[in-house]
Structures are given as C-alpha cells and as structure tokens.
PQR file with spaces between the fields and no chain letter, atoms N, CA, C, O and H, PARSE charges and radii, in Angstrom:
ATOM       1  N    MET     1      75.959   68.765  -32.101 -0.4000 1.5000
ATOM       2  CA   MET     1      75.411   67.684  -32.972 -0.0000 2.0000
ATOM       3  C    MET     1      75.516   66.480  -31.994  0.5500 1.7000
ATOM       4  O    MET     1      76.374   66.333  -31.124 -0.5500 1.4000
ATOM       5  N    VAL     2      74.042   65.284  -32.428 -0.4000 1.5000
ATOM       6  CA   VAL     2      74.169   64.022  -31.594 -0.0000 2.0000
ATOM       7  C    VAL     2      74.299   63.107  -32.678  0.5500 1.7000
ATOM       8  O    VAL     2      73.594   63.549  -33.586 -0.5500 1.4000
ATOM       9  H    VAL     2      73.345   65.404  -33.135  0.4000 1.0000
ATOM      10  N    LEU     3      74.797   62.157  -32.995 -0.4000 1.5000
ATOM      11  CA   LEU     3      74.397   61.075  -33.500 -0.0000 2.0000
ATOM      12  C    LEU     3      74.934   59.892  -33.353  0.5500 1.7000
ATOM      13  O    LEU     3      76.150   60.085  -33.321 -0.5500 1.4000
ATOM      14  H    LEU     3      75.369   61.798  -32.258  0.4000 1.0000
ATOM      15  N    PRO     4      74.646   58.446  -33.214 -0.5600 1.5000
ATOM      16  CA   PRO     4      75.512   57.443  -32.814  0.2800 2.0000
ATOM      17  C    PRO     4      76.120   57.140  -33.994  0.5500 1.7000
ATOM      18  O    PRO     4      75.718   57.680  -35.024 -0.5500 1.4000
ATOM      19  N    ASP     5      77.236   56.182  -34.018 -0.4000 1.5000
ATOM      20  CA   ASP     5      78.204   55.962  -34.840 -0.0000 2.0000
ATOM      21  C    ASP     5      77.725   54.800  -36.032  0.5500 1.7000
ATOM      22  O    ASP     5      78.099   54.594  -37.186 -0.5500 1.4000
ATOM      23  H    ASP     5      77.563   55.743  -33.181  0.4000 1.0000
ATOM      24  N    HIS     6      76.724   54.172  -35.158 -0.4000 1.5000
ATOM      25  CA   HIS     6      76.477   53.045  -36.716 -0.0000 2.0000
ATOM      26  C    HIS     6      74.630   52.562  -35.922  0.5500 1.7000
ATOM      27  O    HIS     6      74.215   52.826  -34.793 -0.5500 1.4000
ATOM      28  H    HIS     6      76.420   54.340  -34.220  0.4000 1.0000
ATOM      29  N    PRO     7      73.953   51.846  -37.007 -0.5600 1.5000
ATOM      30  CA   PRO     7      73.085   51.374  -36.255  0.2800 2.0000
ATOM      31  C    PRO     7      73.114   50.194  -35.894  0.5500 1.7000
ATOM      32  O    PRO     7      74.091   49.636  -36.393 -0.5500 1.4000
ATOM      33  N    THR     8      72.249   49.241  -34.988 -0.4000 1.5000
ATOM      34  CA   THR     8      72.465   48.335  -34.523 -0.0000 2.0000
ATOM      35  C    THR     8      70.623   47.859  -34.681  0.5500 1.7000
ATOM      36  O    THR     8      69.705   48.374  -34.042 -0.5500 1.4000
ATOM      37  H    THR     8      71.455   49.694  -34.584  0.4000 1.0000
ATOM      38  N    PRO     9      70.537   47.056  -35.433 -0.5600 1.5000
ATOM      39  CA   PRO     9      69.090   46.851  -35.707  0.2800 2.0000
ATOM      40  C    PRO     9      68.730   45.406  -34.751  0.5500 1.7000
ATOM      41  O    PRO     9      69.107   44.270  -35.038 -0.5500 1.4000
ATOM      42  N    ILE    10      68.212   45.653  -34.005 -0.4000 1.5000
ATOM      43  CA   ILE    10      67.503   44.500  -33.035 -0.0000 2.0000
ATOM      44  C    ILE    10      66.958   43.447  -33.640  0.5500 1.7000
ATOM      45  O    ILE    10      67.011   42.545  -32.804 -0.5500 1.4000
ATOM      46  H    ILE    10      67.906   46.576  -33.773  0.4000 1.0000
ATOM      47  N    PRO    11      66.271   42.885  -34.996 -0.5600 1.5000
ATOM      48  CA   PRO    11      66.314   41.855  -35.498  0.2800 2.0000
ATOM      49  C    PRO    11      67.578   41.391  -36.036  0.5500 1.7000
ATOM      50  O    PRO    11      67.621   40.187  -36.288 -0.5500 1.4000
ATOM      51  N    ILE    12      68.570   42.050  -36.258 -0.4000 1.5000
ATOM      52  CA   ILE    12      70.091   41.435  -36.772 -0.0000 2.0000
ATOM      53  C    ILE    12      71.133   41.182  -35.436  0.5500 1.7000
ATOM      54  O    ILE    12      71.898   40.223  -35.333 -0.5500 1.4000
ATOM      55  H    ILE    12      68.535   43.028  -36.053  0.4000 1.0000
ATOM      56  N    ARG    13      70.992   42.123  -34.588 -0.4000 1.5000
ATOM      57  CA   ARG    13      71.703   42.213  -33.425 -0.0000 2.0000
ATOM      58  C    ARG    13      73.209   42.433  -33.578  0.5500 1.7000
ATOM      59  O    ARG    13      73.987   42.026  -32.715 -0.5500 1.4000
ATOM      60  H    ARG    13      70.371   42.902  -34.672  0.4000 1.0000
ATOM      61  N    THR    14      73.640   43.109  -34.728 -0.4000 1.5000
ATOM      62  CA   THR    14      74.895   43.560  -35.230 -0.0000 2.0000
ATOM      63  C    THR    14      74.824   44.804  -35.930  0.5500 1.7000
ATOM      64  O    THR    14      73.920   45.259  -36.631 -0.5500 1.4000
ATOM      65  H    THR    14      73.008   43.440  -35.429  0.4000 1.0000
ATOM      66  N    HIS    15      76.378   45.457  -35.493 -0.4000 1.5000
ATOM      67  CA   HIS    15      76.299   46.672  -36.551 -0.0000 2.0000
ATOM      68  C    HIS    15      76.105   46.417  -38.215  0.5500 1.7000
ATOM      69  O    HIS    15      76.673   45.534  -38.858 -0.5500 1.4000
ATOM      70  H    HIS    15      77.112   45.088  -34.923  0.4000 1.0000
ATOM      71  N    THR    16      75.298   47.269  -38.661 -0.4000 1.5000
ATOM      72  CA   THR    16      75.141   47.419  -40.133 -0.0000 2.0000
ATOM      73  C    THR    16      75.520   48.875  -40.360  0.5500 1.7000
ATOM      74  O    THR    16      75.652   49.734  -39.488 -0.5500 1.4000
ATOM      75  H    THR    16      74.837   47.986  -38.138  0.4000 1.0000
ATOM      76  N    ALA    17      75.708   49.042  -41.958 -0.4000 1.5000
ATOM      77  CA   ALA    17      76.182   50.264  -42.517 -0.0000 2.0000
ATOM      78  C    ALA    17      75.103   51.230  -42.874  0.5500 1.7000
ATOM      79  O    ALA    17      75.548   52.207  -43.477 -0.5500 1.4000
ATOM      80  H    ALA    17      75.601   48.344  -42.666  0.4000 1.0000
ATOM      81  N    GLY    18      73.825   51.242  -42.679 -0.4000 1.5000
ATOM      82  CA   GLY    18      72.657   52.074  -42.778 -0.0000 2.0000
ATOM      83  C    GLY    18      73.302   53.408  -42.080  0.5500 1.7000
ATOM      84  O    GLY    18      74.286   53.592  -41.363 -0.5500 1.4000
ATOM      85  H    GLY    18      73.464   50.449  -42.189  0.4000 1.0000
ATOM      86  N    PRO    19      71.892   54.576  -42.839 -0.5600 1.5000
ATOM      87  CA   PRO    19      71.891   55.621  -42.042  0.2800 2.0000
ATOM      88  C    PRO    19      71.753   55.565  -40.483  0.5500 1.7000
ATOM      89  O    PRO    19      71.186   54.594  -39.982 -0.5500 1.4000
ATOM      90  N    VAL    20      72.228   56.527  -39.730 -0.4000 1.5000
ATOM      91  CA   VAL    20      72.079   57.101  -38.492 -0.0000 2.0000
ATOM      92  C    VAL    20      71.006   58.509  -38.370  0.5500 1.7000
ATOM      93  O    VAL    20      70.919   59.372  -39.244 -0.5500 1.4000
ATOM      94  H    VAL    20      72.689   57.316  -40.137  0.4000 1.0000
ATOM      95  N    PRO    21      70.437   58.499  -37.412 -0.5600 1.5000
ATOM      96  CA   PRO    21      69.580   59.746  -36.812  0.2800 2.0000
ATOM      97  C    PRO    21      71.033   60.894  -36.264  0.5500 1.7000
ATOM      98  O    PRO    21      72.107   60.506  -35.804 -0.5500 1.4000
ATOM      99  N    PHE    22      70.608   62.319  -36.503 -0.4000 1.5000
ATOM     100  CA   PHE    22      71.066   62.984  -35.954 -0.0000 2.0000
ATOM     101  C    PHE    22      70.426   64.151  -35.741  0.5500 1.7000
ATOM     102  O    PHE    22      69.466   64.416  -36.464 -0.5500 1.4000
ATOM     103  H    PHE    22      69.736   62.634  -36.876  0.4000 1.0000
ATOM     104  N    ALA    23      70.811   65.021  -34.766 -0.4000 1.5000
ATOM     105  CA   ALA    23      70.055   66.055  -34.306 -0.0000 2.0000
ATOM     106  C    ALA    23      70.937   67.327  -34.017  0.5500 1.7000
ATOM     107  O    ALA    23      71.909   67.249  -33.267 -0.5500 1.4000
ATOM     108  H    ALA    23      71.591   64.806  -34.179  0.4000 1.0000
ATOM     109  N    ILE    24      70.628   68.317  -34.537 -0.4000 1.5000
ATOM     110  CA   ILE    24      71.877   69.294  -34.614 -0.0000 2.0000
ATOM     111  C    ILE    24      71.192   70.428  -33.465  0.5500 1.7000
ATOM     112  O    ILE    24      70.079   70.779  -33.858 -0.5500 1.4000
ATOM     113  H    ILE    24      69.838   68.381  -35.146  0.4000 1.0000
ATOM     114  N    TYR    25      71.601   71.098  -32.112 -0.4000 1.5000
ATOM     115  CA   TYR    25      71.180   71.719  -31.139 -0.0000 2.0000
ATOM     116  C    TYR    25      71.251   73.452  -31.806  0.5500 1.7000
ATOM     117  O    TYR    25      72.306   73.936  -32.215 -0.5500 1.4000
ATOM     118  H    TYR    25      72.505   70.813  -31.793  0.4000 1.0000
ATOM     119  N    GLY    26      70.210   74.045  -31.804 -0.4000 1.5000
ATOM     120  CA   GLY    26      70.602   75.797  -32.142 -0.0000 2.0000
ATOM     121  C    GLY    26      70.045   75.740  -33.635  0.5500 1.7000
ATOM     122  O    GLY    26      70.141   76.867  -34.120 -0.5500 1.4000
ATOM     123  H    GLY    26      69.352   73.652  -31.471  0.4000 1.0000
ATOM     124  N    HIS    27      69.615   75.029  -34.339 -0.4000 1.5000
ATOM     125  CA   HIS    27      69.294   75.114  -35.533 -0.0000 2.0000
ATOM     126  C    HIS    27      67.783   75.074  -36.171  0.5500 1.7000
ATOM     127  O    HIS    27      67.391   74.680  -37.269 -0.5500 1.4000
ATOM     128  H    HIS    27      69.537   74.113  -33.944  0.4000 1.0000
ATOM     129  N    GLY    28      67.052   75.668  -34.985 -0.4000 1.5000
ATOM     130  CA   GLY    28      65.515   76.046  -35.163 -0.0000 2.0000
ATOM     131  C    GLY    28      65.033   74.268  -35.031  0.5500 1.7000
ATOM     132  O    GLY    28      65.678   73.288  -34.659 -0.5500 1.4000
ATOM     133  H    GLY    28      67.371   75.988  -34.093  0.4000 1.0000
ATOM     134  N    ALA    29      63.819   74.403  -35.451 -0.4000 1.5000
ATOM     135  CA   ALA    29      62.975   73.075  -35.187 -0.0000 2.0000
ATOM     136  C    ALA    29      62.213   72.557  -36.406  0.5500 1.7000
ATOM     137  O    ALA    29      61.660   73.471  -37.017 -0.5500 1.4000
ATOM     138  H    ALA    29      63.295   75.200  -35.753  0.4000 1.0000
ATOM     139  N    ASP    30      62.009   71.179  -36.996 -0.4000 1.5000
ATOM     140  CA   ASP    30      60.901   70.938  -37.756 -0.0000 2.0000
ATOM     141  C    ASP    30      59.919   70.041  -37.327  0.5500 1.7000
ATOM     142  O    ASP    30      59.725   70.076  -36.111 -0.5500 1.4000
ATOM     143  H    ASP    30      62.458   70.437  -36.500  0.4000 1.0000
ATOM     144  N    SER    31      59.251   69.258  -37.953 -0.4000 1.5000
ATOM     145  CA   SER    31      58.352   68.336  -38.005 -0.0000 2.0000
ATOM     146  C    SER    31      58.933   67.280  -36.992  0.5500 1.7000
ATOM     147  O    SER    31      58.102   67.057  -36.113 -0.5500 1.4000
ATOM     148  H    SER    31      59.408   69.229  -38.940  0.4000 1.0000
ATOM     149  N    VAL    32      59.918   66.668  -36.858 -0.4000 1.5000
ATOM     150  CA   VAL    32      59.995   65.161  -36.557 -0.0000 2.0000
ATOM     151  C    VAL    32      60.142   65.579  -34.985  0.5500 1.7000
ATOM     152  O    VAL    32      60.763   66.544  -34.539 -0.5500 1.4000
ATOM     153  H    VAL    32      60.593   66.849  -37.573  0.4000 1.0000
ATOM     154  N    LEU    33      59.492   64.712  -34.352 -0.4000 1.5000
ATOM     155  CA   LEU    33      59.135   64.186  -32.991 -0.0000 2.0000
ATOM     156  C    LEU    33      59.419   63.343  -32.361  0.5500 1.7000
ATOM     157  O    LEU    33      59.224   63.318  -31.146 -0.5500 1.4000
ATOM     158  H    LEU    33      58.987   63.928  -34.714  0.4000 1.0000
ATOM     159  N    ARG    34      60.187   62.033  -33.306 -0.4000 1.5000
ATOM     160  CA   ARG    34      61.273   61.328  -32.722 -0.0000 2.0000
ATOM     161  C    ARG    34      62.436   60.805  -33.212  0.5500 1.7000
ATOM     162  O    ARG    34      62.559   60.628  -34.424 -0.5500 1.4000
ATOM     163  H    ARG    34      60.346   62.053  -34.294  0.4000 1.0000
ATOM     164  N    PHE    35      63.580   60.449  -32.197 -0.4000 1.5000
ATOM     165  CA   PHE    35      64.633   60.571  -33.040 -0.0000 2.0000
ATOM     166  C    PHE    35      65.461   59.064  -33.155  0.5500 1.7000
ATOM     167  O    PHE    35      66.383   58.595  -32.487 -0.5500 1.4000
ATOM     168  H    PHE    35      63.480   60.594  -31.213  0.4000 1.0000
ATOM     169  N    ASP    36      64.666   58.526  -34.354 -0.4000 1.5000
ATOM     170  CA   ASP    36      65.189   57.487  -34.808 -0.0000 2.0000
ATOM     171  C    ASP    36      65.323   57.432  -36.561  0.5500 1.7000
ATOM     172  O    ASP    36      64.937   58.354  -37.278 -0.5500 1.4000
ATOM     173  H    ASP    36      63.918   58.907  -34.897  0.4000 1.0000
ATOM     174  N    GLU    37      65.968   56.118  -37.087 -0.4000 1.5000
ATOM     175  CA   GLU    37      66.391   56.825  -38.513 -0.0000 2.0000
ATOM     176  C    GLU    37      65.439   56.680  -39.254  0.5500 1.7000
ATOM     177  O    GLU    37      65.877   56.910  -40.381 -0.5500 1.4000
ATOM     178  H    GLU    37      66.282   55.369  -36.504  0.4000 1.0000
ATOM     179  N    ARG    38      63.793   56.297  -39.351 -0.4000 1.5000
ATOM     180  CA   ARG    38      63.088   56.602  -40.118 -0.0000 2.0000
ATOM     181  C    ARG    38      62.106   58.219  -39.717  0.5500 1.7000
ATOM     182  O    ARG    38      61.344   58.761  -40.518 -0.5500 1.4000
ATOM     183  H    ARG    38      63.437   56.110  -38.435  0.4000 1.0000
ATOM     184  N    SER    39      62.252   58.465  -39.016 -0.4000 1.5000
ATOM     185  CA   SER    39      61.528   59.480  -38.504 -0.0000 2.0000
ATOM     186  C    SER    39      62.252   60.790  -39.148  0.5500 1.7000
ATOM     187  O    SER    39      61.785   61.530  -40.014 -0.5500 1.4000
ATOM     188  H    SER    39      62.871   58.024  -38.366  0.4000 1.0000
ATOM     189  N    VAL    40      63.914   60.912  -38.293 -0.4000 1.5000
ATOM     190  CA   VAL    40      64.311   61.988  -38.972 -0.0000 2.0000
ATOM     191  C    VAL    40      64.809   61.917  -40.513  0.5500 1.7000
ATOM     192  O    VAL    40      65.196   63.027  -40.879 -0.5500 1.4000
ATOM     193  H    VAL    40      64.294   60.311  -37.590  0.4000 1.0000
ATOM     194  N    ALA    41      64.884   61.174  -41.265 -0.4000 1.5000
ATOM     195  CA   ALA    41      65.060   61.193  -42.979 -0.0000 2.0000
ATOM     196  C    ALA    41      63.978   61.862  -43.519  0.5500 1.7000
ATOM     197  O    ALA    41      63.997   62.347  -44.651 -0.5500 1.4000
ATOM     198  H    ALA    41      64.570   60.273  -40.968  0.4000 1.0000
ATOM     199  N    ASP    42      62.940   61.918  -42.689 -0.4000 1.5000
ATOM     200  CA   ASP    42      61.960   62.987  -43.547 -0.0000 2.0000
ATOM     201  C    ASP    42      61.865   64.655  -43.076  0.5500 1.7000
ATOM     202  O    ASP    42      61.213   65.556  -43.604 -0.5500 1.4000
ATOM     203  H    ASP    42      62.924   61.524  -41.770  0.4000 1.0000
ATOM     204  N    GLY    43      62.680   64.692  -42.001 -0.4000 1.5000
ATOM     205  CA   GLY    43      63.065   65.853  -41.423 -0.0000 2.0000
ATOM     206  C    GLY    43      64.012   67.150  -42.314  0.5500 1.7000
ATOM     207  O    GLY    43      64.628   66.847  -43.335 -0.5500 1.4000
ATOM     208  H    GLY    43      63.209   63.960  -41.572  0.4000 1.0000
ATOM     209  N    SER    44      64.016   68.329  -41.866 -0.4000 1.5000
ATOM     210  CA   SER    44      64.745   69.498  -42.783 -0.0000 2.0000
ATOM     211  C    SER    44      65.644   69.022  -43.441  0.5500 1.7000
ATOM     212  O    SER    44      65.496   69.021  -44.663 -0.5500 1.4000
ATOM     213  H    SER    44      63.516   68.576  -41.036  0.4000 1.0000
ATOM     214  N    TYR    45      66.982   68.410  -42.807 -0.4000 1.5000
ATOM     215  CA   TYR    45      68.038   67.850  -43.568 -0.0000 2.0000
ATOM     216  C    TYR    45      67.692   66.596  -44.171  0.5500 1.7000
ATOM     217  O    TYR    45      68.554   66.179  -44.944 -0.5500 1.4000
ATOM     218  H    TYR    45      67.102   68.412  -41.814  0.4000 1.0000
ATOM     219  N    GLY    46      66.710   65.903  -44.040 -0.4000 1.5000
ATOM     220  CA   GLY    46      66.639   64.758  -44.978 -0.0000 2.0000
ATOM     221  C    GLY    46      67.803   63.482  -44.787  0.5500 1.7000
ATOM     222  O    GLY    46      67.852   63.076  -43.625 -0.5500 1.4000
ATOM     223  H    GLY    46      66.010   66.242  -43.412  0.4000 1.0000
ATOM     224  N    LEU    47      68.734   62.797  -45.744 -0.4000 1.5000
ATOM     225  CA   LEU    47      69.969   62.473  -45.349 -0.0000 2.0000
ATOM     226  C    LEU    47      71.058   63.024  -45.868  0.5500 1.7000
ATOM     227  O    LEU    47      70.976   63.717  -46.881 -0.5500 1.4000
ATOM     228  H    LEU    47      68.694   63.126  -46.687  0.4000 1.0000
ATOM     229  N    LYS    48      72.091   62.819  -45.316 -0.4000 1.5000
ATOM     230  CA   LYS    48      73.273   63.325  -45.152 -0.0000 2.0000
ATOM     231  C    LYS    48      74.730   62.100  -45.266  0.5500 1.7000
ATOM     232  O    LYS    48      75.000   61.234  -44.434 -0.5500 1.4000
ATOM     233  H    LYS    48      72.158   62.255  -44.492  0.4000 1.0000
ATOM     234  N    VAL    49      75.399   62.372  -46.431 -0.4000 1.5000
ATOM     235  CA   VAL    49      76.700   61.437  -46.206 -0.0000 2.0000
ATOM     236  C    VAL    49      77.418   62.162  -45.113  0.5500 1.7000
ATOM     237  O    VAL    49      76.926   63.179  -44.623 -0.5500 1.4000
ATOM     238  H    VAL    49      75.180   63.075  -47.107  0.4000 1.0000
ATOM     239  N    GLY    50      78.785   61.585  -44.634 -0.4000 1.5000
ATOM     240  CA   GLY    50      79.313   61.924  -43.448 -0.0000 2.0000
ATOM     241  C    GLY    50      79.879   63.407  -44.190  0.5500 1.7000
ATOM     242  O    GLY    50      79.674   64.391  -43.479 -0.5500 1.4000
ATOM     243  H    GLY    50      79.185   60.759  -45.031  0.4000 1.0000
ATOM     244  N    ALA    51      80.414   63.630  -45.235 -0.4000 1.5000
ATOM     245  CA   ALA    51      81.218   64.817  -45.684 -0.0000 2.0000
ATOM     246  C    ALA    51      80.296   65.932  -45.555  0.5500 1.7000
ATOM     247  O    ALA    51      80.880   67.011  -45.465 -0.5500 1.4000
ATOM     248  H    ALA    51      80.581   62.831  -45.812  0.4000 1.0000
ATOM     249  N    GLU    52      78.988   65.993  -45.519 -0.4000 1.5000
ATOM     250  CA   GLU    52      77.735   66.931  -45.572 -0.0000 2.0000
ATOM     251  C    GLU    52      77.455   66.856  -44.050  0.5500 1.7000
ATOM     252  O    GLU    52      77.036   67.904  -43.558 -0.5500 1.4000
ATOM     253  H    GLU    52      78.513   65.116  -45.592  0.4000 1.0000
ATOM     254  N    LEU    53      77.645   65.596  -43.060 -0.4000 1.5000
ATOM     255  CA   LEU    53      77.550   66.310  -41.801 -0.0000 2.0000
ATOM     256  C    LEU    53      78.436   67.093  -41.266  0.5500 1.7000
ATOM     257  O    LEU    53      78.168   67.847  -40.330 -0.5500 1.4000
ATOM     258  H    LEU    53      77.985   64.745  -43.459  0.4000 1.0000
ATOM     259  N    ILE    54      80.277   66.935  -42.131 -0.4000 1.5000
ATOM     260  CA   ILE    54      80.881   67.814  -41.107 -0.0000 2.0000
ATOM     261  C    ILE    54      80.821   69.211  -41.975  0.5500 1.7000
ATOM     262  O    ILE    54      81.287   70.236  -41.478 -0.5500 1.4000
ATOM     263  H    ILE    54      80.495   66.322  -42.892  0.4000 1.0000
ATOM     264  N    GLY    55      80.486   69.217  -42.721 -0.4000 1.5000
ATOM     265  CA   GLY    55      80.230   70.687  -43.294 -0.0000 2.0000
ATOM     266  C    GLY    55      79.188   71.284  -42.486  0.5500 1.7000
ATOM     267  O    GLY    55      79.429   72.294  -41.825 -0.5500 1.4000
ATOM     268  H    GLY    55      80.108   68.384  -43.124  0.4000 1.0000
ATOM     269  N    LEU    56      77.903   70.666  -42.488 -0.4000 1.5000
ATOM     270  CA   LEU    56      76.713   71.210  -41.043 -0.0000 2.0000
ATOM     271  C    LEU    56      77.648   71.596  -39.861  0.5500 1.7000
ATOM     272  O    LEU    56      77.853   72.784  -39.614 -0.5500 1.4000
ATOM     273  H    LEU    56      77.707   69.846  -43.025  0.4000 1.0000
ATOM     274  N    MET    57      78.118   70.775  -39.258 -0.4000 1.5000
ATOM     275  CA   MET    57      79.020   71.083  -38.184 -0.0000 2.0000
ATOM     276  C    MET    57      80.037   71.937  -37.936  0.5500 1.7000
ATOM     277  O    MET    57      80.150   72.377  -36.792 -0.5500 1.4000
ATOM     278  H    MET    57      77.952   69.810  -39.459  0.4000 1.0000
ATOM     279  N    ILE    58      81.020   72.356  -39.022 -0.4000 1.5000
ATOM     280  CA   ILE    58      81.941   73.667  -38.920 -0.0000 2.0000
ATOM     281  C    ILE    58      81.253   74.960  -39.635  0.5500 1.7000
ATOM     282  O    ILE    58      81.299   76.084  -39.133 -0.5500 1.4000
ATOM     283  H    ILE    58      80.928   71.999  -39.952  0.4000 1.0000
ATOM     284  N    GLY    59      80.651   74.679  -40.791 -0.4000 1.5000
ATOM     285  CA   GLY    59      79.897   75.991  -41.447 -0.0000 2.0000
ATOM     286  C    GLY    59      78.742   76.177  -41.159  0.5500 1.7000
ATOM     287  O    GLY    59      78.306   77.242  -41.597 -0.5500 1.4000
ATOM     288  H    GLY    59      80.614   73.766  -41.198  0.4000 1.0000
ATOM     289  N    GLY    60      77.764   75.333  -40.363 -0.4000 1.5000
ATOM     290  CA   GLY    60      76.699   75.600  -39.988 -0.0000 2.0000
ATOM     291  C    GLY    60      75.677   75.664  -41.026  0.5500 1.7000
ATOM     292  O    GLY    60      74.490   75.954  -40.877 -0.5500 1.4000
ATOM     293  H    GLY    60      78.118   74.468  -40.007  0.4000 1.0000
ATOM     294  N    VAL    61      75.991   75.507  -41.571 -0.4000 1.5000
ATOM     295  CA   VAL    61      74.775   75.514  -42.675 -0.0000 2.0000
ATOM     296  C    VAL    61      73.615   74.182  -43.366  0.5500 1.7000
ATOM     297  O    VAL    61      72.771   74.477  -44.212 -0.5500 1.4000
ATOM     298  H    VAL    61      76.955   75.272  -41.692  0.4000 1.0000
C-alpha cells in the first residue's frame, strides 16, 4: 500500500485533513489512471477511513 500522510494543497500551502489517494499493489486494476485525490475517489475502493485502510492492508479485503 502506498499513500501520503496528509494532503498539502498548493493554493493553501499547508497540511489539511482531507482524504489522500492510496494504491494497493497486487489487488488487480481499475479504471484509475492518475494518482491524485480526485481520480482515486472514483476508483474501485472509493473513499475509505483509516480503520478501513488498515483492514485492507491486514485482511486483504
């Protein structure tokens, strides 16, 4: 799993608490072609909260 720890929007120039993109190696592919917040929200995993990401990492669900 690859993901940043927080977003830092260029116009704001500081950390924010918004969603971050993530990628999981070896879990197939979907239609997402870019690794950014807007693109991955439309991917097969959609938006997840931290506990759900841990479940994906540990359980592979």
